[in-house]
TIBA-949817 format. One record per atom (N, C-alpha, C): residue in one letter; y, x, z. Coordinates in steps of 0.001 Angstrom, whole numbers, plus 524288, in hexadecimal, padded with zeros to 5 digits. Atoms other than C-alpha are relative to their C-alpha. Example, Ala and Ser with C-alpha at 12.3 -4.5 7.8 and 13.67 -1.06 7.14 Angstrom:
// residues 2
a7FB5A8037A80000;a7EE6C8300C81E78;a804B08038480000;s7FB5A7FCCC7FFC4;s7FBDC8356681BE4;s804427FCFE802DA;
// end
This chain:
// residues 91
m800E18057C80139;mEA5F4B5D2DF215B;m7FA757FE8D801A8;s80522801837FE17;sE9AC3B55F9F27C7;s7FCAD7FDB27FBA7;e803828022B803F0;eE8ECBB516FF2055;e800E37FA2E7FF47;e7FF148059F80062;eE9206B4346F236C;e8045B7FED77FC1A;i7FBAD800C48039C;iE9EE9B4472F1C0F;i7FE48801407FA72;k801E17FE9280535;kE984FB4B43F1093;k7FCA07FBC37FDA4;e80396803F5801F6;eE8E6DB4049F0F80;e802C57FAFB7FE66;q7FD24804A78017D;qE98C7B35BAF0E56;q801C7800797FA54;s7FE337FFED80567;sE9C40B31EDF0076;s805EF800767FFE8;v7FA597FFB9800B3;vEA9DBB343AEFB35;v8025B7FAA0800FF;e7FDF0805477FF50;eEABD8B258AEFAD3;e800247FE66805BE;d800098014D7FA6A;dEA7E8B23EAF0913;d80462802CE802E5;r7FBD57FD0B7FD6E;rEB14EB2E9AF0D2E;r805627FDE57FE7F;v7FB1B80269801B7;vEBC32B2868F050E;v801017FB088031F;k7FF65804E07FD15;kEB9D3B1B4DF0BA5;k8017580116805AD;e7FEA57FE827FAA4;eEBA66B21E6F18FF;e805B4801A88005B;a7FA957FE3280009;aEC740B287CF158B;a803BE7FB677FF65;i7FCC0804AC800B1;iECCD7B1B7FF10F8;i8007C7FD0F80524;e7FFDB802C97FAF7;eEC923B152AF1DDB;e80355802E280403;m7FCD47FCF77FC5B;mECFB3B2042F2541;m805D77FF817FEB8;f7FA888005080198;fEDC5DB1EFCF1D63;f802267FA7080045;r7FE778058380059;rEDCA2B1018F1CAD;r803CE7FE2E80440;p7FC59801DA7FBF5;pEE365B0DCEF29FA;p805B38017B7FEFB;q7FAA07FE7D80137;qEEF64B1523F2516;q8028A7FC207FC43;l7FDF2803F280399;lEF103B0B54F1A04;l800957FAC3802C0;q7FFE88050A7FD4E;qEEDD8AFFB5F229B;q804927FFAB803DA;a7FB977FFF27FC5F;aEF86EB03D3F2C3D;a8050D7FE3C7FD55;d7FB68801A2802FB;dF0251B0105F2168;d7FF137FAF87FCFD;g80111804FE80288;gEFC27AF42BF1D20;g7FD128005F7FADB;g802E47FF45804DE;gEF42CAF9C5F11FD;g7FA4B8012D80100;d805807FE8B7FFA7;dEE63EAFD85F0F25;d7FE52802047FAB3;m802307FE48804FD;mEDD8BB02E0F047A;m7FA6D7FE1A7FF89;e8055F801968012F;eED113AFE6DEFE02;e7FD84804587FCCA;y802FC7FC1C802F2;yEC6F2B0821EF956;y7FD937FD497FB56;i802398023D804CD;iEC361B052AEEB35;i7FB2B8030F7FE50;g804827FCEA80191;gEBA7BB1072EE7D6;g80153805B77FF34;l7FFA17FA6E80119;lEB82EB1EB6EE4D1;l7FDC4800C37FA94;d801F87FF6F80553;dEB707B2239ED67A;d7FD448053E7FF37;e803117FB548013A;eEAF62B2D03ECFB5;e803448050180042;m7FC8C7FB757FF9D;mEBB45B360BED066;m801CF800DB805A4;n7FEB77FFC07FA68;nEBBB6B3489EDF4B;n805997FE4F8012A;r7FB008027F7FED7;rEC821B2C79EDEA1;r7FEE77FB3380349;v80084804817FC8E;vEC976B22A8EE995;v803B07FBC17FE0A;h7FCE48046E801C6;hECE28B1551EE509;h800E97FC5E804A0;l7FE6C803597FBAD;lED5ABB0D62EEF15;l803C27FBD77FE05;r7FBFC803F0800E8;rEDDF5B0139EEF3F;r8031E7FF8780506;l7FC9D800C07FB80;lEE98DB00F4EF87A;l801587FA3A8004D;v7FF1D805977FF44;vEEB6BAF35DEFE27;v803D17FF0D8047A;g7FC54801617FBE0;gEF456AEC1FF0772;g805548024F7FEC8;a7FAD17FDB6800B7;aF0190AF277F097C;a7FFCE804C37FC5F;c800807FB5D80353;cEFC88AFEA6F0283;c7FF927FE9B7FA3C;g800C18019480569;gEF935AF71FEF636;g805107FF397FD0F;s7FB098010A80297;sF0764AF3C6EF35B;s80448803DB80187;c7FC257FC387FE21;cF0E43AFF3CEF9CA;c80177803D27FBA6;p7FE5E7FC39803FB;pF166DB07CFEF0C6;p7FE438059B80141;m801D37FAC77FE7C;mF117FB13ABEF858;m7FA0A8007E7FFBE;a805B78001680002;aF032FB1036EF5EF;a7FDA2804BB7FD46;v802247FB84802D3;vF00EDB1B11EEC00;v8006B804EC8035A;m7FF5B7FB6B7FC9B;mF066DB252EEF55B;m7FC247FFC38048D;t803C3800A97FBBE;tEFE2DB1FABF0076;t7FA898016C7FE23;l805387FEFE8021C;lEF225B2048EF7D6;l7FF26805D37FF10;k800B57FA8880175;kEF44BB2E26EF2EF;k800EA803C98048D;m7FEA47FC4C7FBE0;mEFABCB34E5EFE77;m7FD347FEE180526;g802A6801697FB27;gEF385B2DA4F0922;g7FA307FF6A7FF4D;v80591801568008D;vEE69DB278EF053A;v7FD0D804417FD0C;e802C87FC1A80329;eEE2DDB3144EFA8C;e7FF808052A802F6;r800337FB057FD2A;rEE655B3D1CF02B3;r7FC077FFCD80470;y803AB800957FBAA;yEDEA1B3802F0E4E;y7FA5A7FFF77FE03;i8055D8006A8020D;iED298B347AF063E;i7FE3B805347FDB2;k801817FAFA80255;kED2ADB415BEFEAF;k7FF09804298042E;d801057FC5A7FBB1;dED38EB48F0F0B7A;d7FAAF7FEE08027B;a804EC8018C7FD86;aEC80FB4142F10FF;a7FB50800A67FC57;v804377FFCC803E2;vEC019B4155F045F;v801EC8034A7FB60;p7FDE57FC848040B;pEC366B4D39EFBF0;p7FE0C7FEEA7FA71;e8020A8013E80538;eEBB0EB4836EF0AC;e803667FC117FD0F;v7FCA3803EF8026C;vEC4FAB3D6DEEE1D;v8043D802C37FCDA;t7FC217FD998036C;tECDCDB40DEEE2A5;t805367FD2A8000E;e7FB37803178002F;eED7B3B35D0EE382;e7FF017FAB680289;v8003E805617FE1E;vEDA9EB28B2EE9BC;v803A57FCDD7FC90;v7FCE08033780381;vEDF5DB1E2DEE077;v800177FA63801E6;q7FF838057C7FE84;qEE454B1076EE2C5;q7FE6D7FCA97FB61;d801A0803AD80406;dEDD7FB05F1EDB0B;d803467FB158006D;g7FD1C804EC8001A;gEE446AF978ED6EE;g7FCD47FBA380270;q80267804827FD82;qEE109AEC16EDC0E;q7FBD07FD7B7FC96;d803648030B8036C;dED95AAE7AAED038;d7FBF0803347FD20;e803FA7FDBC8035C;eED299AEF03EC53E;e7FDA08050580207;d802227FAFC7FE37;dED106AFC5DECBA1;d7FBBB7FF4D80407;a803D1800CB7FBD3;aEC973AF704ED72D;a7FAAF7FE867FDCA;q804F1801AE8024D;qEBF16AF1D5ECDE9;q7FCE6804957FDC4;l802BD7FB768021B;lEBB9BAFFA7EC96A;l7FB78801B780373;f803E97FE0B7FC5C;fEB354B01E4ED574;f7FC887FBAB8017E;
// end
């Protein structure tokens, strides 16, 4: 692992991973918004567009997005979907 990668914060690496995965969601008419990273290294996202109302959204989040982010940033413990209202105000 290069020193440049080590110097990046966990949050910066998470944001990079999100940007790398995002085109896969956009290809199906969806997207995701980064909400934040909590003290337990859980990534909080909001799925939007076609992904926001898709019945397969939980599977996409866990089997796709979470797996990709955890591979890219091993410090991440989980990826969770936040709701449209009260959860987003936590960050």
